[in-house]
DOTORPA-328523 format. One record per residue: residue in one letter; x, z, y of N, C-alpha, C in turn. Coordinates in steps of 0.02 Angstrom, whole numbers, padded with zeros to 5 digits, always signed. Layout:
<pts>
aXZYXZYXZY;...
</pts>
This chain:
<pts>
m-06594-00381-07938-06602-00349-07886-06509-00351-07866;i-06543-00390-07779-06498-00417-07750-06465-00333-07702;i-06429-00353-07676-06377-00246-07629-06369-00322-07598;f-06373-00315-07504-06360-00346-07484-06333-00275-07437;p-06250-00292-07415-06218-00266-07358-06240-00220-07320;s-06248-00180-07267-06257-00141-07233-06248-00170-07169;c-06288-00186-07117-06341-00209-07053-06274-00203-07006;r-06269-00136-07016-06218-00097-06935-06163-00153-06916;k-06155-00145-06866-06113-00192-06858-06042-00130-06823;e-05997-00153-06866-05918-00093-06876-05907-00105-06772;p-05909-00065-06709-05844-00028-06659-05814-00091-06625;l-05803-00097-06597-05737-00131-06598-05653-00102-06592;v-05644-00058-06631-05576-00012-06609-05519-00046-06536;l-05496-00016-06488-05466-00068-06442-05391-00024-06441;f-05388+00055-06477-05340+00041-06513-05334+00136-06505;e-05265+00129-06552-05278+00212-06593-05216+00284-06551;i-05226+00322-06570-05215+00360-06518-05204+00440-06574;p-05117+00412-06592-05083+00459-06664-05091+00550-06633;q-05069+00608-06695-05070+00612-06673-05029+00665-06725;r-04986+00696-06713-04977+00749-06793-04967+00803-06785;l-04973+00878-06815-04982+00940-06852-04921+00939-06850;e-04902+01006-06862-04866+01060-06949-04888+01118-06923;f-04893+01174-06960-04873+01246-06952-04851+01249-07006;n-04830+01316-07018-04799+01326-07042-04856+01395-07115;v-04844+01358-07177-04904+01391-07226-04848+01468-07266;q-04887+01534-07288-04833+01535-07321-04854+01568-07391;a-04783+01566-07433-04838+01590-07525-04857+01650-07527;g-04879+01626-07574-04932+01716-07605-05034+01721-07556;l-05018+01669-07501-05089+01655-07496-05161+01705-07554;n-05202+01688-07500-05256+01719-07551-05283+01682-07592;p-05327+01649-07640-05346+01610-07652-05410+01619-07601;f-05482+01703-07633-05536+01691-07616-05542+01703-07525;n-05499+01658-07471-05493+01667-07427-05469+01618-07417;k-05534+01611-07359-05510+01543-07325-05456+01542-07265;h-05410+01511-07256-05380+01524-07206-05304+01480-07140;f-05315+01521-07093-05355+01433-07023-05300+01438-06982;f-05242+01392-06952-05203+01387-06939-05245+01355-06852;l-05238+01382-06805-05211+01369-06731-05169+01330-06701;i-05163+01254-06680-05109+01233-06660-05124+01192-06577;r-05113+01234-06534-05155+01232-06455-05107+01179-06438;e-05139+01163-06384-05097+01141-06339-05070+01076-06354;t-05083+01026-06404-05062+00977-06417-05055+00893-06363;t-05036+00872-06341-04998+00820-06295-05035+00754-06312;n-05080+00721-06304-05091+00652-06334-05062+00596-06284;n-05025+00549-06287-05051+00475-06248-05085+00445-06210;l-05162+00467-06210-05221+00428-06195-05217+00375-06119;s-05182+00438-06089-05162+00374-06009-05157+00329-06025;n-05061+00305-06069-05036+00260-06067-05065+00230-06128;l-05088+00258-06158-05135+00204-06213-05159+00164-06145;r-05211+00203-06118-05247+00152-06067-05215+00101-06022;s-05170+00133-06017-05114+00086-05933-05109+00019-06010;q-05038+00012-06058-05056-00010-06133-05108-00076-06141;f-05143-00066-06158-05200-00084-06175-05242-00116-06105;n-05219-00099-06046-05258-00120-05985-05346-00091-05974;i-05331-00019-06002-05423+00010-06002-05438+00046-05941;p-05457+00033-05878-05465+00069-05815-05496+00130-05844;e-05460+00170-05817-05436+00236-05802-05540+00259-05831;n-05545+00234-05742-05635+00252-05746-05668+00227-05796;q-05680+00176-05832-05688+00163-05931-05706+00212-05940;t-05790+00229-05983-05809+00239-06022-05776+00273-06116;l-05744+00284-06133-05693+00268-06183-05756+00294-06257;t-05782+00288-06299-05790+00320-06375-05718+00350-06417;i-05747+00407-06434-05655+00419-06485-05668+00441-06540;r-05671+00409-06598-05693+00462-06640-05617+00469-06683;p-05647+00454-06740-05581+00501-06788-05608+00454-06835;t-05518+00411-06872-05540+00358-06906-05462+00409-06974;q-05431+00445-06948-05401+00469-07017-05347+00508-07024;a-05348+00537-07095-05262+00594-07098-05281+00597-07165;i-05206+00611-07137-05150+00639-07193-05128+00690-07190;m-05142+00741-07248-05122+00807-07233-05061+00807-07313;t-04969+00835-07295-04938+00816-07308-04865+00868-07342;t-04833+00853-07345-04790+00927-07333-04700+00916-07265;q-04700+00927-07237-04606+00925-07214-04585+00861-07252;f-04551+00885-07304-04506+00859-07331-04523+00776-07396;q-04614+00800-07408-04656+00796-07479-04615+00813-07521;d-04603+00856-07523-04545+00905-07577-04637+00964-07623;t-04686+00971-07612-04720+01019-07612-04780+00952-07631;d-04811+01009-07717-04887+00970-07740-04929+01010-07702;l-04987+00974-07687-05023+01014-07681-05105+01023-07715;d-05081+01018-07770-05128+01032-07804-05149+01097-07783;f-05153+01156-07789-05174+01204-07752-05204+01196-07726;i-05220+01155-07658-05285+01169-07628-05315+01113-07628;d-05396+01185-07587-05442+01140-07638-05507+01123-07558;e-05474+01149-07528-05513+01124-07459-05486+01121-07374;v-05465+01063-07349-05444+01053-07317-05514+01031-07237;e-05481+01064-07182-05519+01061-07127-05512+01071-07064;i-05522+00993-07012-05483+00975-06977-05516+00995-06905;s-05529+01055-06875-05590+01032-06831-05550+01057-06715;i-05579+01046-06691-05548+01047-06595-05590+01071-06569;f-05583+01139-06571-05595+01171-06500-05542+01168-06433;e-05611+01216-06382-05587+01202-06290-05557+01268-06275;d-05598+01349-06302-05552+01414-06270-05559+01460-06322;n-05602+01460-06394-05602+01510-06439-05604+01459-06476;p-05563+01448-06533-05572+01453-06614-05635+01447-06616;d-05674+01512-06619-05718+01505-06675-05792+01469-06645;v-05773+01429-06574-05822+01379-06538-05791+01315-06561;d-05811+01284-06631-05740+01201-06631-05779+01168-06686;q-05763+01099-06699-05806+01038-06683-05785+01027-06752;v-05787+01006-06808-05788+00997-06877-05727+00908-06855;a-05706+00853-06884-05649+00827-06840-05644+00802-06909;f-05630+00806-06963-05621+00791-07043-05646+00861-07074;l-05636+00818-07132-05670+00880-07167-05649+00845-07245;t-05598+00875-07294-05615+00849-07385-05618+00926-07407;d-05704+00900-07438-05720+00990-07477-05687+01011-07538;r-05670+00954-07568-05634+00962-07639-05609+00933-07674;v-05530+00920-07621-05482+00934-07625-05471+00867-07699;p-05451+00810-07741-05420+00811-07789-05423+00853-07824;f-05403+00838-07904-05355+00926-07928-05284+00852-07927;n-05289+00776-07934-05206+00753-07933-05209+00717-07881;a-05211+00774-07830-05190+00750-07767-05106+00753-07736;s-05064+00772-07794-05021+00778-07782-04971+00784-07695;k-04934+00725-07669-04899+00749-07602-04928+00739-07551;n-05000+00689-07560-05052+00694-07478-05151+00712-07503;i-05189+00733-07479-05220+00752-07450-05226+00705-07392;v-05296+00657-07410-05351+00626-07380-05387+00651-07345;v-05411+00672-07260-05451+00696-07270-05494+00663-07221;i-05559+00663-07245-05611+00602-07238-05621+00639-07151;p-05631+00563-07108-05660+00585-07025-05734+00574-07047;f-05738+00640-07006-05823+00623-06959-05841+00585-06904;d-05915+00542-06889-05905+00508-06871-05940+00515-06813;t-05918+00574-06755-05918+00596-06690-05873+00583-06632;d-05913+00577-06564-05871+00556-06532-05853+00605-06459;f-05758+00638-06495-05750+00700-06458-05700+00645-06397;s-05734+00619-06365-05692+00584-06301-05658+00615-06263;n-05739+00679-06238-05719+00732-06202-05669+00780-06183;q-05671+00801-06255-05597+00840-06297-05529+00792-06280;l-05548+00748-06301-05461+00694-06294-05433+00648-06239;e-05489+00669-06201-05487+00640-06149-05456+00695-06070;t-05472+00759-06103-05411+00830-06050-05368+00817-06065;g-05318+00790-06109-05257+00762-06110-05211+00819-06170;k-05247+00857-06149-05224+00924-06186-05286+00961-06241;i-05256+00957-06307-05275+00991-06359-05283+01036-06406;n-05320+01066-06437-05323+01143-06476-05348+01115-06527;y-05352+01093-06585-05328+01098-06646-05327+01180-06707;k-05417+01152-06775-05402+01199-06797-05405+01206-06858;v-05367+01211-06921-05331+01205-06973-05370+01238-07017;s-05456+01231-07066-05410+01278-07122-05438+01264-07182;i-05396+01295-07206-05385+01273-07277-05407+01347-07334;r-05432+01276-07402-05465+01367-07419-05429+01343-07530;l-05426+01393-07551-05354+01354-07612-05376+01365-07676;r-05355+01324-07741-05380+01352-07768-05331+01410-07826;t-05289+01406-07808-05228+01474-07830-05174+01507-07771;t-05141+01548-07799-05104+01564-07733-05045+01523-07724;t-05036+01505-07639-04992+01446-07638-04933+01484-07679;p-04856+01423-07693-04833+01462-07721-04740+01461-07684;s-04751+01434-07636-04697+01482-07622-04696+01428-07497;s-04671+01442-07467-04670+01442-07409-04654+01374-07397;f-04714+01343-07336-04689+01265-07339-04707+01261-07269;t-04694+01201-07256-04713+01150-07169-04748+01105-07182;a-04842+01102-07181-04867+01074-07186-04869+01021-07096;v-04897+00950-07112-04890+00917-07109-04936+00866-07085;i-04980+00887-07038-05060+00822-07048-05048+00761-06998;n-05016+00711-07032-05042+00657-06963-05105+00626-06975;l-05131+00616-06892-05178+00586-06895-05220+00557-06835;n-05277+00496-06843-05271+00458-06785-05343+00453-06753;f-05364+00432-06695-05420+00427-06692-05434+00375-06633;g-05496+00336-06657-05496+00236-06638-05542+00259-06558;a-05517+00221-06508-05551+00228-06442-05578+00163-06446;e-05625+00165-06409-05707+00102-06465-05716+00077-06365;
</pts>
């Protein structure tokens, strides 16, 4: 039996929109609860990127999540105690959010980096505003061993 690769055409990514999220995680968090961290009004450089790549302001873009990696500020903490990471975007109310990235079963050998899988959703309406609100949700396997600053480097691709 011969298996043919997918015939779906990959979209042409015009440029990447990088974001860096930082938040503090306290020691001793309960593994039976989901923990939420709100990062409000992060700015992006979308207008500068449009200018740099000669994309007119009136040209409609499709903007999709492409990559997210969670680590710690000094990469001094193994993240093997984390079971799930979800990154969503919201406008005003964090309870009305849209998931952009999710890894619902972090491997036990995650070590110092967790790759969070992107959703194939268009976030152009949210990113065109220039100010973005993120909600990071984590579920734990065990209690957090110490306090640390979590860092998530993520990218969106503009098509």
